[in-house]
C-alpha positions in Angstrom: 124.6 150.7 79.8 122.8 148.9 82.6 126.0 146.6 83.0 127.8 149.4 83.8 125.3 150.6 86.2 125.2 147.0 87.9 128.9 146.3 88.2 128.7 150.1 90.0 126.4 149.6 92.5 127.3 145.6 93.4 129.7 147.4 96.0 128.6 150.8 96.2 127.9 152.2 99.5 127.4 155.5 99.1 124.9 158.1 99.7 122.8 157.7 96.6 119.4 155.9 98.1 117.5 156.2 94.5 118.0 155.5 91.5 115.2 156.5 88.1 115.8 154.4 85.1 112.5 154.7 83.5 112.3 154.5 79.8 116.0 153.5 79.3 115.6 150.5 77.3 117.8 148.1 79.5 115.5 145.2 78.6 115.5 141.6 80.5 119.5 141.5 80.1 119.9 145.1 82.1 117.1 143.8 84.7 119.6 140.6 85.4 122.5 142.9 85.3 120.3 145.8 88.0 118.9 142.0 89.6 122.9 141.0 90.1 123.7 144.4 92.3 120.7 144.5 94.1 121.4 141.3 95.9 124.6 142.8 97.4 123.6 146.4 97.2 123.3 148.1 101.2 122.6 151.7 100.1 119.6 151.7 97.6 116.2 151.8 99.0 114.2 153.2 96.0 114.2 152.1 92.3 112.5 152.7 89.2 113.0 150.6 86.6 109.8 151.4 84.7 109.2 151.5 80.6 111.9 149.2 80.3 109.8 146.4 78.5 112.0 143.7 80.7 109.5 140.6 80.4 108.8 137.8 82.6 112.5 136.7 82.0 113.6 140.4 83.4 111.3 140.3 86.4 112.4 136.6 87.3 115.8 138.3 87.7 114.6 141.0 89.8 112.5 138.8 91.7 115.4 136.3 92.6 116.8 139.7 94.0 114.4 140.9 96.1 114.8 137.4 98.0 118.2 138.6 99.1 117.8 142.0 99.0 117.5 143.6 102.4 117.5 147.5 101.8 115.4 148.5 99.1 112.1 149.6 100.2 110.0 151.1 96.9 110.1 149.8 93.5 108.5 150.6 90.7 107.7 148.5 87.6 104.5 149.6 85.8 104.7 149.7 81.7 107.4 146.5 81.6 105.3 144.0 79.8 105.7 141.2 82.4 102.0 139.8 82.3 100.7 137.8 85.0 103.4 135.3 84.8 105.6 137.6 85.7 103.0 139.3 88.2 103.1 136.1 89.6 106.7 135.9 90.4 107.0 138.8 92.4 104.5 137.5 94.4 106.2 134.4 95.4 109.6 136.4 95.6 108.1 138.8 98.2 106.8 136.2 100.6 111.1 135.8 101.2 111.4 139.6 101.6 110.2 141.7 104.6 112.0 144.6 103.9 110.5 146.2 100.1 107.4 148.7 101.4 106.3 149.5 98.7 105.5 148.1 95.2 104.3 149.8 92.0 103.3 147.5 88.8 100.7 150.2 87.5 100.5 153.4 88.9 99.6 152.9 92.5 102.3 152.1 95.0 100.9 148.8 96.8 101.6 148.6 100.6 103.3 145.5 100.7 103.9 145.0 104.7 100.3 145.5 105.4 99.0 143.5 102.9 101.4 140.7 103.8 100.5 141.1 107.3 103.9 141.9 108.5 102.4 145.5 109.3 99.1 144.3 110.4 96.1 146.2 109.8 92.1 144.8 109.9 91.1 146.8 107.3 92.8 147.7 102.9 91.3 150.2 100.9 92.4 150.4 97.4 89.3 150.7 95.5 89.3 153.7 92.9 93.2 152.9 92.6 93.6 152.1 88.9 95.0 148.5 89.6 95.7 146.2 86.8 95.3 142.4 87.2 99.3 142.6 87.9 98.3 144.1 91.5 95.2 142.0 91.4 98.0 138.7 91.3 100.3 140.4 93.9 97.3 141.4 95.9 96.3 138.0 96.2 99.9 136.3 96.7 100.5 138.5 99.9 97.0 138.3 101.4 97.5 134.2 101.3 99.6 134.4 103.7 98.0 137.4 106.0 96.1 136.2 109.7 95.0 140.1 110.8 93.7 141.5 107.6 89.8 141.1 108.1 88.5 143.2 105.3 90.3 144.2 101.7 88.5 146.3 99.1 90.2 146.9 95.7 87.2 147.8 93.1 84.4 149.0 95.5 83.2 146.4 97.8 85.0 145.5 100.5 85.7 141.2 100.9 85.6 139.3 103.9 88.9 137.6 103.8 88.9 135.1 107.0 85.5 134.0 105.9 87.0 133.5 102.2 89.8 131.7 103.7 88.3 130.0 105.8 90.4 131.4 109.0 87.1 132.1 109.9 84.9 128.9 109.3 81.6 129.7 107.4 79.8 127.2 105.1 78.2 129.9 102.7 79.4 133.3 101.6 76.8 135.9 99.7 78.5 139.0 97.6 75.5 138.8 94.8 75.1 142.0 93.0 78.3 144.0 94.9 79.8 145.4 91.6 82.7 142.7 92.1 84.9 143.3 89.3 88.3 141.3 88.5 90.3 142.3 90.8 87.9 141.2 93.6 88.0 137.7 91.5 91.5 137.0 91.7 91.7 137.7 95.8 88.6 135.5 96.1 90.1 132.9 93.7 93.2 133.1 95.8 91.7 132.8 99.4 88.8 130.0 98.4 91.8 127.7 97.5 92.6 127.5 100.4 89.4 126.8 102.1 88.0 123.3 103.4 84.8 124.4 104.7 83.3 126.6 101.9 80.2 125.0 100.7 78.2 128.0 98.7 79.9 131.3 97.3 77.3 133.4 95.6 78.9 135.7 93.0 75.2 136.3 91.1 75.3 139.6 89.3 78.8 141.2 89.1 81.3 142.1 86.5 84.4 139.9 87.3 84.6 139.3 83.8 86.1 136.3 81.5 89.7 136.8 83.4 87.6 137.0 87.1 86.2 133.7 86.0 89.3 132.2 84.6 90.6 132.5 88.4 88.0 131.7 89.9 87.5 128.6 88.0 91.5 127.8 88.2 90.4 127.8 92.7 87.5 125.8 92.5 89.9 122.8 90.8 92.1 122.7 93.7 89.4 123.8 96.5 
């Protein structure tokens, strides 16, 4: 199964650049073998490993592989039961990878290099893409070190990233009645955790929900 594929990929440097393993029941063990192969593979550019229930353990294996891989540009991971913890592992791994350009966790490929600022842009629009909290966690992790991004729209209203992070120091930010949802709350929480000047944040009458409120609460503990 996945072990044999992994063994072959370790030393494979031929013409195969794309591999689709969607819904193949490889699980965490299979993800381990694929991850080990990716560390040394110099040919594969696109990998779809979605629908395999690799879980948090499997995503950790792939995360370690991403830290060493220098050829993979597209990775599809949707429907893998990785949860918030798994998304955090991927976010951390991407800090050590400047090759992956697109990551699909829930149906829409995230522009990783733009989110990280490796390919600097000032504005990113991701609203209406059906993104879940998994993408939100990865997005927040990526933009935390992005010094070029000024505006990010994940669910309907652009967030003032530089002000939230304190790169442009302001004491008050008013985001009341903007229709902000959980994704925005995740990004806001990550951003304000690094700001030492923000004194007032108005999120009156939005739709961040319980999960969004939890992220904001955790950020306030460290702010």
